[in-house]
C-alpha positions as a Markdown table, in Angstrom:
| # | Residue | x | y | z |
|---|---|---|---|---|
| 1 | Met | -1.7 | 181.5 | 233.3 |
| 2 | Thr | -4.1 | 180.0 | 235.4 |
| 3 | Thr | -2.9 | 176.8 | 237.4 |
| 4 | Ser | -4.7 | 174.1 | 239.1 |
| 5 | Arg | -4.6 | 175.5 | 242.3 |
| 6 | Asp | -6.7 | 178.7 | 240.9 |
| 7 | Ile | -9.6 | 176.5 | 240.1 |
| 8 | Val | -12.7 | 176.9 | 242.0 |
| 9 | Pro | -15.1 | 174.0 | 242.8 |
| 10 | Ala | -18.3 | 174.4 | 240.7 |
| 11 | Ala | -20.4 | 174.9 | 243.5 |
| 12 | Asp | -18.4 | 178.2 | 244.6 |
| 13 | Leu | -18.5 | 179.8 | 241.3 |
| 14 | Gly | -22.0 | 181.5 | 241.9 |
| 15 | Arg | -24.0 | 182.6 | 239.0 |
| 16 | Val | -22.1 | 181.6 | 235.7 |
| 17 | His | -22.5 | 183.4 | 232.5 |
| 18 | Phe | -20.6 | 181.9 | 229.2 |
| 19 | Ile | -19.6 | 184.2 | 226.4 |
| 20 | Gly | -20.1 | 181.9 | 223.3 |
| 21 | Ile | -22.6 | 179.4 | 225.5 |
| 22 | Gly | -23.3 | 177.6 | 222.1 |
| 23 | Gly | -19.9 | 176.4 | 221.3 |
| 24 | Ala | -19.3 | 172.6 | 221.5 |
| 25 | Gly | -17.2 | 172.9 | 224.6 |
| 26 | Met | -18.8 | 175.8 | 226.5 |
| 27 | Ser | -22.3 | 174.3 | 225.8 |
| 28 | Gly | -21.1 | 170.9 | 227.5 |
| 29 | Ile | -20.0 | 172.6 | 230.7 |
| 30 | Ala | -22.9 | 174.6 | 231.0 |
| 31 | Arg | -25.0 | 171.4 | 230.6 |
| 32 | Val | -23.1 | 169.6 | 233.6 |
| 33 | Met | -23.4 | 173.2 | 235.6 |
| 34 | Leu | -27.2 | 173.1 | 235.3 |
| 35 | Ala | -27.8 | 169.3 | 236.3 |
| 36 | Arg | -25.7 | 170.4 | 239.5 |
| 37 | Gly | -28.2 | 173.2 | 240.2 |
| 38 | Ile | -25.8 | 176.0 | 239.3 |
| 39 | Ala | -27.4 | 179.3 | 238.0 |
| 40 | Val | -26.5 | 179.7 | 234.3 |
| 41 | Ser | -26.7 | 182.3 | 231.6 |
| 42 | Gly | -25.1 | 183.0 | 228.4 |
| 43 | Ser | -24.8 | 184.7 | 225.1 |
| 44 | Asp | -23.9 | 183.4 | 221.6 |
| 45 | Ala | -23.7 | 185.3 | 218.2 |
| 46 | Arg | -26.8 | 183.4 | 216.8 |
| 47 | Asp | -29.7 | 181.3 | 217.7 |
| 48 | Ser | -29.3 | 177.1 | 217.4 |
| 49 | Asp | -30.4 | 173.9 | 218.6 |
| 50 | Val | -27.6 | 173.8 | 221.2 |
| 51 | Val | -29.1 | 177.1 | 222.6 |
| 52 | Thr | -32.6 | 175.9 | 222.4 |
| 53 | Gly | -31.5 | 172.7 | 224.5 |
| 54 | Leu | -29.6 | 174.9 | 227.2 |
| 55 | Arg | -32.8 | 177.3 | 227.7 |
| 56 | Ala | -35.1 | 174.2 | 228.1 |
| 57 | Leu | -32.4 | 173.2 | 230.9 |
| 58 | Gly | -32.9 | 176.2 | 232.5 |
| 59 | Ala | -30.1 | 178.5 | 231.0 |
| 60 | Met | -31.1 | 182.3 | 230.6 |
| 61 | Val | -29.4 | 182.6 | 226.9 |
| 62 | Thr | -29.4 | 186.1 | 225.0 |
| 63 | Ile | -28.5 | 186.4 | 221.0 |
| 64 | Gly | -25.7 | 189.1 | 220.7 |
| 65 | His | -23.1 | 190.4 | 222.8 |
| 66 | Ala | -23.9 | 193.2 | 225.5 |
| 67 | Gly | -22.5 | 194.5 | 228.7 |
| 68 | Asp | -25.5 | 194.6 | 230.7 |
| 69 | Thr | -25.9 | 190.7 | 230.2 |
| 70 | Val | -23.2 | 190.1 | 233.0 |
| 71 | Glu | -24.6 | 192.8 | 235.6 |
| 72 | Asp | -26.2 | 189.9 | 237.9 |
| 73 | Val | -23.4 | 187.2 | 237.7 |
| 74 | Asp | -20.6 | 186.2 | 239.7 |
| 75 | Thr | -18.4 | 184.5 | 237.2 |
| 76 | Val | -17.9 | 184.9 | 233.6 |
| 77 | Val | -16.4 | 182.0 | 231.1 |
| 78 | Val | -14.5 | 182.8 | 227.9 |
| 79 | Ser | -12.7 | 180.6 | 225.5 |
| 80 | Ser | -9.7 | 181.6 | 223.6 |
| 81 | Ala | -12.1 | 182.5 | 220.7 |
| 82 | Ile | -13.6 | 185.6 | 222.6 |
| 83 | Arg | -11.5 | 188.9 | 221.8 |
| 84 | Asp | -10.5 | 191.3 | 224.5 |
| 85 | Asp | -12.9 | 194.0 | 223.0 |
| 86 | Asn | -15.9 | 191.8 | 223.6 |
| 87 | Pro | -18.3 | 194.1 | 225.5 |
| 88 | Glu | -19.6 | 191.5 | 227.7 |
| 89 | Leu | -15.9 | 190.6 | 228.9 |
| 90 | Val | -14.9 | 194.3 | 229.0 |
| 91 | Arg | -18.0 | 194.9 | 231.4 |
| 92 | Ala | -16.8 | 192.0 | 233.4 |
| 93 | Arg | -13.6 | 193.1 | 233.8 |
| 94 | Gly | -14.9 | 196.5 | 234.9 |
| 95 | Leu | -17.1 | 195.4 | 237.5 |
| 96 | Gly | -14.0 | 193.0 | 238.9 |
| 97 | Leu | -16.1 | 189.9 | 238.3 |
| 98 | Arg | -14.4 | 186.5 | 238.3 |
| 99 | Val | -13.3 | 185.7 | 234.6 |
| 100 | Val | -12.1 | 182.2 | 234.0 |
| 101 | His | -11.3 | 180.4 | 230.8 |
| 102 | Arg | -13.2 | 177.6 | 229.7 |
| 103 | Ser | -10.9 | 175.0 | 230.7 |
| 104 | Ser | -10.9 | 176.3 | 234.1 |
| 105 | Ala | -14.6 | 176.0 | 234.3 |
| 106 | Leu | -14.4 | 172.4 | 233.2 |
| 107 | Gly | -11.6 | 171.8 | 235.9 |
| 108 | Ser | -14.2 | 173.2 | 238.5 |
| 109 | Leu | -16.4 | 170.2 | 237.5 |
| 110 | Met | -13.7 | 167.6 | 238.3 |
| 111 | Thr | -12.5 | 168.6 | 241.6 |
| 112 | Asp | -14.0 | 165.7 | 243.5 |
| 113 | Arg | -14.1 | 163.2 | 240.6 |
| 114 | Arg | -11.4 | 160.7 | 239.2 |
| 115 | Thr | -10.6 | 162.5 | 236.0 |
| 116 | Val | -9.9 | 160.8 | 232.3 |
| 117 | Ala | -8.4 | 163.6 | 230.4 |
| 118 | Val | -7.9 | 162.8 | 226.6 |
| 119 | Ala | -5.1 | 164.7 | 224.8 |
| 120 | Gly | -3.6 | 164.3 | 221.5 |
| 121 | Thr | -3.3 | 166.3 | 218.6 |
| 122 | His | -5.8 | 164.1 | 216.8 |
| 123 | Gly | -8.6 | 161.9 | 217.8 |
| 124 | Lys | -9.6 | 163.4 | 221.2 |
| 125 | Thr | -13.3 | 163.8 | 220.4 |
| 126 | Thr | -13.8 | 160.0 | 219.1 |
| 127 | Thr | -11.6 | 158.6 | 222.0 |
| 128 | Thr | -13.4 | 160.8 | 224.5 |
| 129 | Ser | -16.6 | 159.4 | 223.0 |
| 130 | Met | -15.6 | 155.9 | 223.1 |
| 131 | Thr | -14.2 | 155.8 | 226.9 |
| 132 | Thr | -17.5 | 157.4 | 228.2 |
| 133 | Val | -19.5 | 154.5 | 226.3 |
| 134 | Ala | -17.0 | 151.9 | 227.2 |
| 135 | Leu | -17.1 | 153.2 | 230.9 |
| 136 | Gln | -21.1 | 153.1 | 230.9 |
| 137 | Ala | -20.8 | 149.4 | 229.6 |
| 138 | Cys | -18.8 | 148.7 | 233.0 |
| 139 | Ala | -21.7 | 150.5 | 234.9 |
| 140 | Ala | -19.7 | 153.6 | 236.2 |
| 141 | Asp | -22.1 | 156.0 | 234.8 |
| 142 | Pro | -19.4 | 158.7 | 234.1 |
| 143 | Ser | -20.0 | 162.4 | 233.8 |
| 144 | Phe | -18.6 | 163.6 | 230.4 |
| 145 | Val | -17.9 | 166.8 | 228.5 |
| 146 | Ile | -17.4 | 165.8 | 224.8 |
| 147 | Gly | -16.3 | 168.5 | 222.0 |
| 148 | Gly | -18.8 | 166.7 | 219.8 |
| 149 | Val | -22.2 | 165.0 | 220.2 |
| 150 | Leu | -22.8 | 161.4 | 220.6 |
| 151 | Thr | -25.0 | 160.3 | 217.6 |
| 152 | Ala | -26.8 | 157.7 | 219.8 |
| 153 | Thr | -28.1 | 160.1 | 222.6 |
| 154 | Gly | -27.6 | 163.6 | 220.7 |
| 155 | Ala | -25.9 | 164.9 | 224.0 |
| 156 | Asn | -22.2 | 166.2 | 224.6 |
| 157 | Ala | -22.4 | 166.2 | 228.2 |
| 158 | His | -24.0 | 164.4 | 231.2 |
| 159 | Glu | -23.7 | 164.6 | 234.9 |
| 160 | Gly | -23.3 | 161.0 | 236.1 |
| 161 | Thr | -23.9 | 159.4 | 239.3 |
| 162 | Gly | -20.4 | 157.6 | 239.4 |
| 163 | Asp | -17.1 | 159.3 | 240.5 |
| 164 | Val | -15.5 | 159.4 | 236.9 |
| 165 | Phe | -15.5 | 162.2 | 234.7 |
| 166 | Val | -14.2 | 162.2 | 231.2 |
| 167 | Ala | -13.3 | 165.2 | 229.1 |
| 168 | Glu | -11.1 | 166.4 | 226.4 |
| 169 | Ala | -8.1 | 168.1 | 227.2 |
| 170 | Asp | -7.5 | 170.6 | 224.7 |
| 171 | Glu | -4.1 | 171.6 | 223.9 |
| 172 | Ser | -4.6 | 174.3 | 221.4 |
| 173 | Asp | -3.7 | 176.9 | 223.9 |
| 174 | Gly | -1.8 | 175.1 | 226.7 |
| 175 | Ser | -4.8 | 175.0 | 229.0 |
| 176 | Phe | -5.0 | 171.1 | 229.3 |
| 177 | Leu | -1.9 | 171.4 | 231.7 |
| 178 | Leu | -4.5 | 172.6 | 234.2 |
| 179 | Tyr | -6.1 | 169.3 | 235.0 |
| 180 | Glu | -4.6 | 166.7 | 237.4 |
| 181 | Pro | -5.7 | 163.6 | 235.5 |
| 182 | Thr | -6.2 | 160.1 | 237.0 |
| 183 | Val | -6.0 | 158.6 | 233.6 |
| 184 | Gly | -4.1 | 161.0 | 231.2 |
| 185 | Ile | -4.5 | 159.7 | 227.4 |
| 186 | Val | -2.2 | 160.7 | 224.8 |
| 187 | Thr | -3.5 | 159.5 | 221.3 |
| 188 | Asn | -0.7 | 161.1 | 219.2 |
| 189 | Val | 2.0 | 164.3 | 219.1 |
| 190 | Glu | 2.2 | 166.3 | 216.0 |
| 191 | Ala | 3.1 | 170.0 | 215.1 |
| 192 | Asp | -0.3 | 172.0 | 215.3 |
| 193 | His | -1.3 | 175.1 | 216.8 |
| 194 | Leu | 1.7 | 177.0 | 215.8 |
| 195 | Asp | 0.0 | 180.1 | 216.3 |
| 196 | His | 0.2 | 179.5 | 219.8 |
| 197 | Tyr | 3.2 | 177.2 | 220.5 |
| 198 | Gly | 5.7 | 178.8 | 217.7 |
| 199 | Thr | 7.5 | 175.5 | 217.0 |
| 200 | Ala | 7.0 | 171.6 | 217.1 |
| 201 | Asp | 9.4 | 171.3 | 220.0 |
| 202 | Ala | 7.3 | 173.7 | 222.2 |
| 203 | Val | 4.4 | 171.3 | 221.5 |
| 204 | Thr | 6.3 | 168.3 | 222.6 |
| 205 | Glu | 7.1 | 169.9 | 225.9 |
| 206 | Ala | 3.7 | 170.8 | 226.7 |
| 207 | Phe | 2.5 | 167.2 | 226.1 |
| 208 | Arg | 5.7 | 166.4 | 228.4 |
| 209 | Ala | 4.2 | 168.9 | 231.0 |
| 210 | Phe | 0.9 | 166.9 | 230.6 |
| 211 | Ala | 2.8 | 163.9 | 231.3 |
| 212 | Arg | 4.3 | 165.5 | 234.6 |
| 213 | Arg | 0.9 | 166.3 | 235.5 |
| 214 | Thr | -0.4 | 163.0 | 235.3 |
| 215 | Ala | 2.5 | 161.8 | 237.3 |
| 216 | Glu | 2.4 | 164.2 | 240.1 |
| 217 | Ala | -1.4 | 163.1 | 240.4 |
| 218 | Gly | -0.4 | 159.5 | 240.7 |
| 219 | Gly | -2.1 | 158.8 | 237.6 |
| 220 | Thr | -1.8 | 156.4 | 234.9 |
| 221 | Leu | -0.7 | 157.9 | 231.3 |
| 222 | Val | -2.2 | 155.8 | 228.5 |
| 223 | Ala | -0.4 | 156.4 | 225.0 |
| 224 | Cys | -0.2 | 155.3 | 221.5 |
| 225 | Leu | 3.3 | 153.6 | 220.8 |
| 226 | Asp | 2.5 | 153.8 | 217.2 |
| 227 | Asp | 2.7 | 157.3 | 217.1 |
| 228 | Pro | 6.4 | 158.4 | 217.5 |
| 229 | Gly | 5.7 | 161.4 | 219.5 |
| 230 | Ala | 3.0 | 159.6 | 222.0 |
| 231 | Ala | 5.6 | 157.2 | 222.1 |
| 232 | Gly | 8.4 | 159.6 | 223.3 |
| 233 | Ile | 5.9 | 161.1 | 225.8 |
| 234 | Ala | 5.3 | 157.4 | 227.1 |
| 235 | Ala | 9.0 | 156.7 | 227.7 |
| 236 | Tyr | 9.1 | 160.3 | 229.3 |
| 237 | Ala | 6.4 | 159.6 | 231.8 |
| 238 | Ala | 7.8 | 156.3 | 232.7 |
| 239 | Asp | 11.1 | 158.0 | 233.5 |
| 240 | Gln | 8.9 | 160.4 | 235.7 |
| 241 | Gly | 7.6 | 157.2 | 237.4 |
| 242 | Cys | 4.6 | 157.3 | 236.0 |
| 243 | Asp | 2.3 | 154.2 | 235.3 |
| 244 | Val | 2.0 | 153.7 | 231.7 |
| 245 | Ile | -0.1 | 151.6 | 229.6 |
| 246 | Gly | 1.4 | 151.7 | 225.7 |
| 247 | Tyr | -1.0 | 150.5 | 223.1 |
| 248 | Gly | -0.7 | 149.9 | 219.2 |
| 249 | Leu | -0.1 | 147.3 | 216.6 |
| 250 | Gly | 3.5 | 147.0 | 217.2 |
| 251 | Pro | 5.8 | 145.4 | 216.9 |
| 252 | Phe | 7.3 | 147.2 | 219.8 |
| 253 | Asp | 11.0 | 147.8 | 220.4 |
| 254 | Glu | 11.9 | 146.4 | 223.7 |
| 255 | Gln | 13.6 | 149.5 | 224.7 |
| 256 | Thr | 10.6 | 151.3 | 223.9 |
| 257 | Val | 8.0 | 149.5 | 226.1 |
| 258 | Ala | 10.5 | 148.6 | 228.8 |
| 259 | Gly | 8.6 | 148.7 | 232.4 |
| 260 | Leu | 5.2 | 149.4 | 230.3 |
| 261 | Arg | 2.0 | 147.6 | 230.1 |
| 262 | Val | 1.2 | 147.2 | 226.6 |
| 263 | Ala | -1.9 | 146.6 | 225.0 |
| 264 | Ala | -1.5 | 145.2 | 221.2 |
| 265 | Ile | -4.0 | 145.1 | 218.7 |
| 266 | Ala | -4.5 | 142.1 | 216.1 |
| 267 | Pro | -6.6 | 143.2 | 213.1 |
| 268 | Gly | -9.5 | 141.0 | 212.2 |
| 269 | Gly | -11.9 | 141.1 | 209.3 |
| 270 | Ser | -13.8 | 144.1 | 208.3 |
| 271 | Gln | -16.9 | 144.8 | 206.1 |
| 272 | Gly | -18.1 | 148.0 | 204.8 |
| 273 | Gln | -17.9 | 150.4 | 207.9 |
| 274 | Asp | -17.6 | 147.6 | 210.5 |
| 275 | Gln | -14.4 | 146.1 | 211.7 |
| 276 | Asp | -13.4 | 143.3 | 214.2 |
| 277 | Phe | -10.2 | 143.1 | 216.0 |
| 278 | Thr | -8.4 | 141.7 | 219.1 |
| 279 | Ile | -7.1 | 143.6 | 222.1 |
| 280 | Thr | -4.4 | 141.7 | 224.0 |
| 281 | Val | -3.6 | 142.6 | 227.5 |
| 282 | Gly | -1.0 | 140.3 | 229.1 |
| 283 | Glu | -2.6 | 136.7 | 228.8 |
| 284 | Arg | -5.8 | 138.4 | 227.7 |
| 285 | Ser | -7.4 | 138.5 | 224.1 |
| 286 | Ile | -10.3 | 140.7 | 224.1 |
| 287 | Pro | -12.7 | 140.9 | 221.0 |
| 288 | Val | -13.9 | 144.0 | 219.9 |
| 289 | Ala | -16.6 | 144.5 | 217.2 |
| 290 | Leu | -16.5 | 148.1 | 216.2 |
| 291 | His | -19.1 | 150.1 | 213.8 |
| 292 | Gln | -16.6 | 152.6 | 212.7 |
| 293 | Pro | -13.9 | 152.0 | 209.9 |
| 294 | Gly | -10.5 | 152.8 | 209.9 |
| 295 | His | -7.2 | 151.9 | 211.6 |
| 296 | Tyr | -7.2 | 154.9 | 213.6 |
| 297 | Asn | -10.7 | 154.3 | 215.1 |
| 298 | Ala | -9.5 | 150.9 | 216.4 |
| 299 | Leu | -6.5 | 152.7 | 217.9 |
| 300 | Asn | -9.1 | 155.0 | 219.8 |
| 301 | Ala | -11.1 | 152.1 | 220.9 |
| 302 | Thr | -8.2 | 150.3 | 222.3 |
| 303 | Ala | -7.3 | 153.8 | 224.3 |
| 304 | Ala | -10.9 | 153.7 | 225.7 |
| 305 | Val | -10.3 | 149.9 | 226.8 |
| 306 | Cys | -6.7 | 150.7 | 228.3 |
| 307 | Ser | -8.4 | 153.7 | 230.6 |
| 308 | Ala | -11.1 | 151.5 | 231.8 |
| 309 | Leu | -8.3 | 149.0 | 232.7 |
| 310 | Ala | -6.6 | 152.0 | 234.6 |
| 311 | Leu | -9.3 | 153.0 | 236.5 |
| 312 | Gly | -9.9 | 149.2 | 237.6 |
| 313 | Tyr | -12.9 | 148.0 | 235.3 |
| 314 | Ala | -12.9 | 144.9 | 233.6 |
| 315 | Pro | -11.6 | 145.5 | 229.9 |
| 316 | Lys | -13.7 | 142.7 | 228.4 |
| 317 | Glu | -16.8 | 144.7 | 229.7 |
| 318 | Ala | -15.5 | 147.8 | 228.3 |
| 319 | Ala | -14.7 | 146.5 | 225.0 |
| 320 | Gln | -17.8 | 144.7 | 224.8 |
| 321 | Gly | -19.6 | 148.0 | 225.3 |
| 322 | Leu | -17.9 | 149.5 | 222.5 |
| 323 | Ala | -20.3 | 147.2 | 219.9 |
| 324 | Gly | -23.1 | 149.9 | 221.4 |
| 325 | Tyr | -20.9 | 152.9 | 220.2 |
| 326 | His | -22.7 | 154.5 | 216.9 |
| 327 | Gly | -20.2 | 157.3 | 216.4 |
| 328 | Thr | -20.0 | 160.9 | 217.1 |
| 329 | Arg | -21.5 | 163.5 | 214.9 |
| 330 | Arg | -18.9 | 165.0 | 212.3 |
| 331 | Arg | -16.8 | 162.0 | 212.7 |
| 332 | Phe | -17.2 | 159.9 | 209.6 |
| 333 | Glu | -20.9 | 160.8 | 210.1 |
| 334 | Tyr | -23.2 | 159.4 | 207.5 |
| 335 | Arg | -25.7 | 162.2 | 206.2 |
| 336 | Gly | -27.5 | 160.3 | 203.4 |
| 337 | Gln | -27.3 | 159.0 | 200.1 |
| 338 | Gly | -29.1 | 159.4 | 196.7 |
| 339 | Ser | -28.4 | 158.0 | 193.1 |
| 340 | Gly | -26.4 | 155.4 | 194.5 |
| 341 | Val | -24.0 | 158.0 | 196.1 |
| 342 | Arg | -23.2 | 158.1 | 199.8 |
| 343 | Val | -22.3 | 161.3 | 201.7 |
| 344 | Phe | -20.4 | 161.5 | 204.9 |
| 345 | Asp | -19.2 | 164.5 | 207.2 |
| 346 | Asp | -16.0 | 164.9 | 209.2 |
| 347 | Tyr | -14.5 | 167.6 | 211.3 |
| 348 | Ala | -10.9 | 166.7 | 209.9 |
| 349 | His | -8.8 | 169.7 | 210.0 |
| 350 | His | -5.2 | 168.7 | 210.1 |
| 351 | Pro | -3.2 | 166.7 | 207.4 |
| 352 | Thr | -2.7 | 163.7 | 209.1 |
| 353 | Glu | -6.5 | 163.3 | 210.1 |
| 354 | Ile | -7.3 | 164.0 | 206.5 |
| 355 | Thr | -5.1 | 161.3 | 205.5 |
| 356 | Ala | -6.5 | 158.7 | 208.1 |
| 357 | Leu | -10.0 | 159.6 | 207.1 |
| 358 | Leu | -9.6 | 159.3 | 203.3 |
| 359 | Thr | -7.7 | 156.1 | 203.8 |
| 360 | Ala | -10.7 | 154.7 | 205.4 |
| 361 | Ala | -13.0 | 156.3 | 202.8 |
| 362 | Lys | -11.0 | 154.3 | 200.3 |
| 363 | Asp | -11.1 | 151.0 | 202.3 |
| 364 | Val | -15.3 | 151.4 | 202.3 |
| 365 | Val | -16.4 | 152.8 | 198.7 |
| 366 | Asp | -17.6 | 150.6 | 196.6 |
| 367 | Pro | -15.4 | 148.5 | 194.1 |
| 368 | Gly | -14.8 | 150.8 | 191.2 |
| 369 | Gly | -16.2 | 153.7 | 193.3 |
| 370 | Arg | -14.5 | 157.3 | 193.7 |
| 371 | Val | -14.0 | 159.2 | 196.5 |
| 372 | His | -14.9 | 163.0 | 196.2 |
| 373 | Val | -13.6 | 165.2 | 199.1 |
| 374 | Val | -15.0 | 168.7 | 199.7 |
| 375 | Phe | -12.5 | 170.5 | 201.9 |
| 376 | Gln | -12.4 | 173.7 | 203.6 |
| 377 | Pro | -9.2 | 174.9 | 205.5 |
| 378 | His | -9.5 | 176.1 | 209.1 |
| 379 | Leu | -7.7 | 179.0 | 210.3 |
| 380 | Phe | -5.2 | 181.1 | 207.9 |
| 381 | Ser | -2.1 | 180.3 | 210.1 |
| 382 | Arg | -2.8 | 176.6 | 209.6 |
| 383 | Thr | -3.4 | 176.9 | 206.0 |
| 384 | Gln | -0.2 | 178.6 | 205.4 |
| 385 | Ser | 2.0 | 176.3 | 207.6 |
| 386 | Phe | 0.8 | 172.8 | 206.1 |
| 387 | Arg | -0.4 | 173.9 | 202.7 |
| 388 | Arg | 1.7 | 171.3 | 201.1 |
| 389 | Asp | 1.0 | 168.6 | 203.7 |
| 390 | Phe | -3.0 | 169.1 | 203.1 |
| 391 | Gly | -2.6 | 168.9 | 199.3 |
| 392 | Ile | -0.5 | 165.5 | 199.7 |
| 393 | Ala | -3.3 | 164.3 | 202.0 |
| 394 | Leu | -6.1 | 165.5 | 200.0 |
| 395 | Gly | -4.6 | 163.8 | 196.9 |
| 396 | Ile | -5.8 | 160.2 | 198.5 |
| 397 | Ala | -9.3 | 161.1 | 197.0 |
| 398 | Asp | -10.0 | 160.9 | 193.4 |
| 399 | Asp | -11.8 | 164.3 | 193.2 |
| 400 | Val | -10.8 | 167.5 | 195.5 |
| 401 | Ile | -12.9 | 170.5 | 195.8 |
| 402 | Val | -11.1 | 173.0 | 198.3 |
| 403 | Leu | -13.2 | 175.9 | 199.8 |
| 404 | Asp | -12.1 | 179.1 | 201.0 |
| 405 | Val | -10.3 | 179.4 | 204.3 |
| 406 | Phe | -12.8 | 179.5 | 207.5 |
| 407 | Pro | -11.2 | 182.1 | 209.8 |
| 408 | Ala | -12.7 | 181.2 | 213.0 |
| 409 | Arg | -10.9 | 183.5 | 215.5 |
| 410 | Glu | -8.1 | 184.8 | 212.9 |
| 411 | Asp | -8.0 | 188.0 | 210.8 |
| 412 | Pro | -7.1 | 187.5 | 207.2 |
| 413 | Val | -3.6 | 186.9 | 205.7 |
| 414 | Pro | -2.9 | 188.4 | 202.4 |
| 415 | Gly | -2.2 | 185.6 | 199.8 |
| 416 | Val | -3.7 | 182.8 | 202.1 |
| 417 | Thr | -6.7 | 181.1 | 200.4 |
| 418 | Gly | -7.7 | 178.0 | 199.9 |
| 419 | Ala | -6.4 | 178.1 | 196.3 |
| 420 | Ile | -2.9 | 177.7 | 197.7 |
| 421 | Val | -4.0 | 174.2 | 199.1 |
| 422 | Ala | -5.7 | 173.3 | 195.8 |
| 423 | Asp | -2.5 | 174.2 | 194.2 |
| 424 | Glu | -0.7 | 171.4 | 196.0 |
| 425 | Val | -2.9 | 168.5 | 195.5 |
| 426 | Pro | -0.5 | 166.1 | 193.3 |
| 427 | His | -2.9 | 165.4 | 190.6 |
| 428 | Ala | -5.4 | 166.9 | 188.1 |
| 429 | Gly | -8.7 | 166.2 | 190.1 |
| 430 | Ala | -8.5 | 169.3 | 192.3 |
| 431 | Val | -10.3 | 172.5 | 192.0 |
| 432 | Phe | -10.6 | 175.6 | 194.1 |
| 433 | Leu | -14.3 | 176.9 | 194.5 |
| 434 | Pro | -14.7 | 179.8 | 196.7 |
| 435 | Ala | -18.2 | 179.9 | 196.9 |
| 436 | Phe | -20.8 | 177.4 | 198.7 |
| 437 | Thr | -23.0 | 177.7 | 195.6 |
| 438 | Gln | -20.6 | 176.3 | 193.4 |
| 439 | Val | -20.1 | 173.0 | 195.0 |
| 440 | Val | -23.2 | 171.2 | 194.3 |
| 441 | Pro | -23.4 | 171.9 | 190.7 |
| 442 | Tyr | -19.9 | 170.8 | 190.1 |
| 443 | Leu | -20.3 | 167.5 | 192.1 |
| 444 | Leu | -23.4 | 166.6 | 190.2 |
| 445 | Glu | -21.5 | 166.6 | 187.0 |
| 446 | Arg | -18.8 | 164.4 | 188.3 |
| 447 | Val | -20.4 | 162.0 | 190.9 |
| 448 | Gln | -21.5 | 158.2 | 189.9 |
| 449 | Pro | -23.4 | 155.4 | 191.6 |
| 450 | Gly | -20.8 | 153.7 | 194.1 |
| 451 | Asp | -19.1 | 157.0 | 194.8 |
| 452 | Ile | -18.6 | 158.4 | 198.1 |
| 453 | Val | -18.7 | 162.3 | 199.0 |
| 454 | Leu | -17.0 | 163.8 | 202.2 |
| 455 | Thr | -17.5 | 167.3 | 203.3 |
| 456 | Val | -14.3 | 167.7 | 205.5 |
| 457 | Gly | -13.3 | 170.6 | 208.1 |
| 458 | Ala | -13.6 | 172.4 | 211.2 |
| 459 | Gly | -15.8 | 175.3 | 209.8 |
| 460 | Asp | -19.1 | 175.5 | 208.5 |
| 461 | Val | -18.6 | 173.1 | 205.5 |
| 462 | Thr | -21.0 | 170.6 | 207.3 |
| 463 | Val | -24.2 | 172.4 | 206.0 |
| 464 | Leu | -23.3 | 171.4 | 202.5 |
| 465 | Gly | -23.7 | 167.6 | 203.3 |
| 466 | Ala | -27.8 | 167.9 | 203.3 |
| 467 | Glu | -27.7 | 170.1 | 200.5 |
| 468 | Ile | -25.7 | 167.4 | 198.5 |
| 469 | Val | -27.8 | 164.6 | 199.8 |
| 470 | Glu | -31.1 | 166.3 | 198.5 |
| 471 | Ala | -29.6 | 167.6 | 195.1 |
| 472 | Leu | -28.8 | 163.7 | 194.7 |
| 473 | Gly | -32.5 | 162.8 | 195.2 |
| 474 | Gly | -31.8 | 161.2 | 198.7 |
| 475 | Ala | -33.1 | 162.0 | 202.1 |
């Protein structure tokens, strides 16, 4: 595996070609490289608004994959989704070109910056987004690459004038261990991506290695002490001599937090999709007004404030800046309403994420209203491993539609379909609908004014949001 010593500064990469440039992570890296004056080209399976935006910035993008697209480049960037038989990758290797993973390309942009690397099984995109907005409020003007799009700006990346770089640290394939964080955030640690790691213990060990990387860089680890996995990593990091800031509701066991700085959250009032709470750091009490519902979002916001504190910025300014955070696309994103029914979209694709999302939806639905969820499982391996946990989580909703599995990078597994998830929902209001065309007619027969509908999953289920709003007579 590539190590941090193998990362080449971005200015030394020459002409850079991205295979799959339209992806969330790849497009952000390409955008920052273009801003730095690096010649960028790329390919993607289909045209999109993202591709159009990159072309407007100067990238040469082709639709489809052909070997001759890499003839005049110096470095080729791939993600874990690119298979070894991709014709561009085959040709690049045949020409002896430098081929680097997406994470290494991201690391090349960080070589001269103080880095905030956001890791965790859940909440990375939201926490990265909130951290970016909080630091902007501190006049840090950070560079950032986010695995989602900020609703307020429509951007997933930016080349700032400051010395801070904020980025998601993707643990799915272990590549987050390339980075040397000034601030390493661990939102939570649970079993996931078992197709790569094999066991939950291996996942934990990867996060321990992330903590060691932060310690070796002389950085600060920010970790959620409410989460047992992240709390364990915090204690481990402290034993490695790393500065640690823990955060959460508490109360915290004295042994757990020994030697750690702690930010404690005191819940306040909430109304609809807004919530107020207070963060206590030492003797300071810092009020936060957040325009997103859910306890998990309060935790993510606290991680952002702790990161600003670790970098030497005023936590009060960071907290005040979060009032200007208006969400990230596909994270409890409001899509519209019609006939008194509100429609939201979310990227949640793990049982814990779905539990948090549906719990928040129950908090904001109108009195007497029902929560309907349209869920698309992501990856056959994840569906097979967590079928029961998915069913329990989805059971929080009143009405459940499960679609078929979005395969992403995997080949089909016999017998693994959305039906095995629907069968695990512990109430009668669950159905498996394999075709997208079945969803809208089914919902129209069941929704009532005051209800909420959520389209949920990491695949293409998001396209149904607009169709549902239109069918309800909304806009």
